[in-house]
N, C-alpha and C positions, 0 to 999 in steps of 0.2 A: 518444243521438245517432241521426240517421236511418239511417246506414249500419249501425250495430250492430243496430237494430231489424229492419232488413231481413234480417240474417244469422240472427236468431233464428227467423224464419219460413221461411227457405230450407232445403231439404234438403241436407245435406252429403254429398259423396262419401265412401265408406267409408274411403279412405286419409286424407282430411282429418279425419274424426271420430277415427280412430286417432291421427293426428299431434297433435291438440290435447288429447288426454286424457292423464291421468297426470302432468301438470305444472301448476304454478300459472301459469306464464307460458310461452307458446310464441311464438317470433319467427321468422317466415319471412323469409329474405333470400337474397342471392346473394353471390358473391365480390366484386361491385362495391358492395355495400351497406355504407355507413359506419354501423357499430353501436357506435361508441366510447361515445357518450353513454348509450345503452341499457345497455351492459355495465357502465359505471361506476355507473349508478343501481341496477342489479340487484345488483351486487357489495356495495352498502351494505345490502342486505336478504338476508343469508345464509340466513334461515329459509325463503325462497321457493325452490321447485324451478323450475328454468329449463331450457328446451330451445330450442336454435337449430336450425331446419329449413332446410337449405341447398337452394336451387333453382337450380343452375347452368344458365344459359340455353343452354349448348352442347349440352345433351341434349334430344332431341326429346320424350322422355317428360316431362322437367321443364318444358319450355315448355308442353306440353299441360296439365300440372297447374297451372302458373301461371295460364293462361287460365281454368281451372276455378275456381281460387281467386278470381280477380278477378271472375268472374261471380257467385260465391257471396256475396262481401262487398261488391261494388260499389266497391271501393277500387282505383285504377288502378295503383299502384306498390308496390314493396317499400321498406322492410320493412312487413309486416303482422303485427299483434300480437293474440294471443288471451290473455285472462286467465280462467283457470278455465273454459275451453271456450267463452267468449263473445268474439266479435270486438270490439275496442275502437278500432281505427284504426291509425295509424302511430306513428312515433317520438314525435312531440309529444304525442299522446294518451296514450301509455304514461307519459311523464314527468309528466303531470298526473293520472295515475290514483290514486285513493285507496289502491290496494294498495301504492304506494310511500310512503304517508304524507304525500302532498302535498294540501293543501286548495286547491280552486279559488277564486281571488279572488272576492269578493262582487260579482257582476255586472261585474267588471272596471272598476269606477268609479275614475277618478283623483281626486286631491285637487282640491278646489274652487279654481279660479284666484284667486278673490277672497281666499280664506283664505291661499293661498300668497303672494300679493302682500302681504297685511297682515303676515304673519309675517316675510317678507323685509325689508320696510322697517323693521319693529320691530327687526330685528337691527342696524340702523344706529345705534340710540340710544346704545349704549356708545361707539361711535366719536365721536359728537357730544359726549357727556359728557367724554370724554378730551380733546377739543380745547378745550372750555370750561375745563377745569381747567388745561390747558397754557398757554393764551394770555390768558384773561380776568383782568384785574386784580382784586384783592380776594378771590380764591378761596383758602381757607385750606388749601391742600395744596402740597407742594413740586413743583417742576418735574420732579424725578426720579421722584416718585410718579406724576405724570400721564403721563410718558413710559413708565413701566413698565406702567401701565394700558393705554395704547394698544397697546404691543408685545404684552402678554400676550393681550389680546382678539384682536388680529390673528392671532396664532399659533393660537389656538383655532379661529377661523373658517377659516383656511387648512387646518388638519387636517380640519375638518368637510367642506369641499368636496372634499378628496381622498378621504375615506372613502366619499363617495357613489358613487364609481367602483368601490370594492370591492364594494358591494352589487350594482351592475349586473353586474359580472364574475361574482359567485357565482351569481346567478340566471340569467345567460346571456340575459336579456331584451333583445332588440333590440341586442345588443352585437356589433360587427363583429369585435372581437379581444379576447376575455375575458382572455387571458394578459397582454396589454399593459396593459389597464385595471387589472388587479390589481397589476401592477408600478408603474404610475403612481400608484395610490391611496395608496401610502406615501410618495411623494416630497415632496408638500407639507408633511406633518408634519415630516419630517426637515429640510427647508430652513427651515421656520418655527422649529423648535427652534434652529437655528444662528443665526437673527437675534437670539435672546435671549442669546447668548454674547458679543456685541460691544457697543461703545458704543451708547447709545440712538439717536443720530443715524444711525449706520451701520445699525443694526437697522431703523429706519423706512425708510431708503432701500432696504434689501434687501427689505422687505416690499412696497414699491411695485412692484419688479420681479417679485416672486413672484406677486402678485395679477394682474399683467398676463399672466404665463405661464399661470396657472390659467385665466384667462378665455379665452385663445387655445385651450387644450386643450379646455375645455368647449364652446366654440362649434363646434369641429371634430367632437368626439364627438357633440354634440347634433344636428348636421346629418346625421351618418351614421346615428345611432340613432333619428331621428325624434322627438326631444324636441318638445313643443308649442312653437309659435312664440312664444306669449306668454311662456313660461318663458325662452326664449333671450333675448328682449328684456329681461325682468326681470333675468336674470343679468348682462347687459351694464350696465344702469342701476345695479345694486347694486355691481358691481365698480368702475365708474367713480367712484361716490361714495366707496367705500373707498379707492381709489387717491388721490383728491383729499384725503381726510381725512389719510391717512398722509403725503402730500406736504406738506400745510400744517403738520403736526406736525414734520416734518423741517426745514421753513423756520424755524419758531419756535425750534427748538433751535439751528439754525445762527446765527440772529440773536443769541440769548442767549449763545452761545459766543464 
């Protein structure tokens, strides 16, 4: 990275050379620097030697050292991180550094929108098949089997949509509140499981409400986290289709009962 290259060519003050030697990772911070993520990541690698170098800004000497550090690295703020004597950047750069066993995403390329949309709409096919079995005359399956088909697949999809938030929370990528996302991630699967424990008509009605709730949460999280606009539109279209399918299934069961 440009700033790291600049550091390699710059002469380090003697105190800085001493500070960054003798440890695998050296983190410069102050009492106001939030190092929780850094400490947590480094704690998971106990084989690494780590040193935190505090630079309290109340001290004139430390302020002068901070200005010297900034001039040397070209990095304007704390924390500043050195790995085996070489400057790597701040907190984000350390969390992505190979020393922590994290591989950089390949060019940061997201999934193809066309492929995502194709797979998303393909996921509606089991709902359509369930509706055909439930309502079309001459289909050689029982109504109970068709209702179980719809309910079972609906529960699987609801659990899948919740689990996506678990992945976002664990990576911390663009997530405004990872702890809340992790908690929410398990709720759809629990509620979906509960819809399997009641009469099929009640279960389908419950899943209609569940998918409406999941959509509302996803749209809010997506807006806060910067999900692609096309994906948010796709999520809305797919969820509306699922809700309609489940609602039609409920209507058929009610009419039959």
